[in-house]
TORBA-457788 format. One record per residue (C-alpha): residue in one letter; x, y, z. Coordinates in steps of 0.1 Angstrom, whole numbers, plus 2048, in hexadecimal, padded with zeros to 3 digits. Example, Ala and Ser with C-alpha at 12.3 -4.5 7.8 and 13.67 -1.06 7.14 Angstrom:
BEGIN
a87B7D384E s8897F5847 
//
This chain:
BEGIN
x8028007FF x81B817807 x82E8117E6 x80E81A7D4 x8088397E6 x82E8427DE x82783A7BB x8088517B8 x81C86C7CD x83886B7B3 x81E86E793 x80D8887A2 x82D89F7AA x835896786 x81889F775 x81A8C2787 x83A8C977A x8308C5756 x8278E6741 x8248EB71B x8458F370D x8459186FE x82692170D x81D93672B x810921748 x7FC929767 x811929788 x80E906798 x7F79107B4 x7DF91879D x7BD9067A5 x7A68EC78F x7908FE777 x77A8E2770 x75C8F6782 x75291A78B x75A9127B0 x7829117BB x78B8EF7C2 x7A68E67DB x7CB8E47CF x7E28C77DE x7F58E67EC x7F08F780E x7EF9187FF x7D592F80C x7BE9427F5 x7D09647FC x7F19567F2 x7E29437D2 x7D19677CA x7F49767CF x80395D7B8 x7E696579C x7EB98B7A4 x81198779D x80F96C77D x7F598576D x80E9A4771 x82B990764 x81B98F743 x82799E723 x8159C0723 x8009C4703 x7F99E76F4 x7D69F0703 x7D0A076E4 x7CD9E96CC x7AD9DE6E0 x7999FE6DE x7849EE6C3 x76B9CF6B9 x75C9C069E x7429A7691 x75999D676 x7419A965A x74B9CC659 x7629EA666 x76A9E868F x75A9FF6A3 x76AA146BC x768A0A6DF x778A2E6E9 x783A2770E x777A0270F x78C9E5705 x7839C36F5 x7979A46F1 x7969826E7 x7AA9636EE x7C19546D1 x7A79356D5 x78A9486CE x77A93B6EE x77B958704 x76F97B6F8 x771998713 x7649BE712 x7639D872D x7469F372F x756A1273F x745A25724 x723A1D736 x734A20758 x7349FB75C x7529EE775 x7649D176A x75C9BD74A x7479A2738 x756984728 x748966714 x757946718 x74E928705 x74D910723 x74D8E871D x7328E6739 x71F905737 x70C910757 x6EB904755 x6D091F757 x6BF92377B x69B92776D x685938754 x69195C74B x690979733 x6A7975710 x6BF956707 x6D1944721 x6FA94671E x70992F736 x72C93D72F x726961734 x73E96F750 x73B98F762 x75599D778 x7599BD78B x7729BA7A8 x75E9AE7C3 x74299E7AE x742980794 x72796E786 x72595076D x70994A755 x6EF96374D x6CD96A738 x6D598271D x6BA99770D x6D59AA6F5 x6F99A96EB x7009C1706 x7239CE705 x72B9B66E9 x7149C86D0 x7329D16BC x7429AE6BC x7639A56CB x7849B46CD x7A89AC6C3 x7B898B6C8 x7CF98E6E9 x7EE9796E1 x7F995F6FD x80D96A71A x80198D715 x7F19A172D x7D79C172C x7D89D974A x7B69F074B x7AAA03767 x7AF9EC788 x7AF9CB76F x7CE9B8763 x7C699C74C x7DF983740 x7D6966723 x7E7944723 x7DE922711 x7D0918732 x7B5936732 x7B395973E x7BD967760 x7AF98B76A x7B699A78B x7AE9B679D x7C99BE7B9 x7B79DC7C8 x7989C47D1 x7AE9A97D3 x79B9937BE x79F97F7A0 x790967788 x7A094B76D x78B94374F x78B927736 x77790F723 x77B8F8743 x76A91075C x76C93176E x77F93078D x77E9507A9 x79995B7BD x79F9717DD x77D97B7F0 x76596F7D7 x74E9557E7 x72E9457D6 x70E9577DC x6F193F7E3 x6D593B7CA x6BE94E7E0 x6D496D7E3 x6E19727BD x6D09817A2 x6B696C792 x6C5970771 x6E9960776 x6F193C77D x70B942796 x7189607A8 x7379667BF x73C9857D6 x7559947EF 
//
């Protein structure tokens, strides 16, 4: 039994040490993203230390020129000028994000092509988007009924290359092959998005069904 346990431990440690050659990878402390709830890691690091690692990792990315991301297009015509807002998509095309500062909206919205979209909580107005993410520092929601395109009315932004980071307002976002990590150091929160799921960091805790907005699937708040 001891030999089998030792062999399993060696295999687990070996798997943690592997990464995709030539591609940026998250820090070893990154939790699983198979669900929207953060899952425990094999380490004893605290949520605060995990957030600290995420902030440091996001800030260490190669800075992208934000001026290249002030437009959006549906692909069928000329790009629309977003003025002070920014929009970007992941190289895989699975994640698209846009800010709403022109409408006094803090944070930003993203659409994520989740392998397992959040099921709708019931009947609601508009179409259900199980991969719609809204993040505003101390609040995060996943899945929402949408009556219109909202901020995405002009389409998607330019592609953000792997290993690049965008800094806007109090937010820093860095893209990797494993997904998009966005943090807000001022509120001590963060989120990672990929097709595997959405993971909150910091003080973001899940809100009960009775307390969240009826139009969203899952919600997290500080």
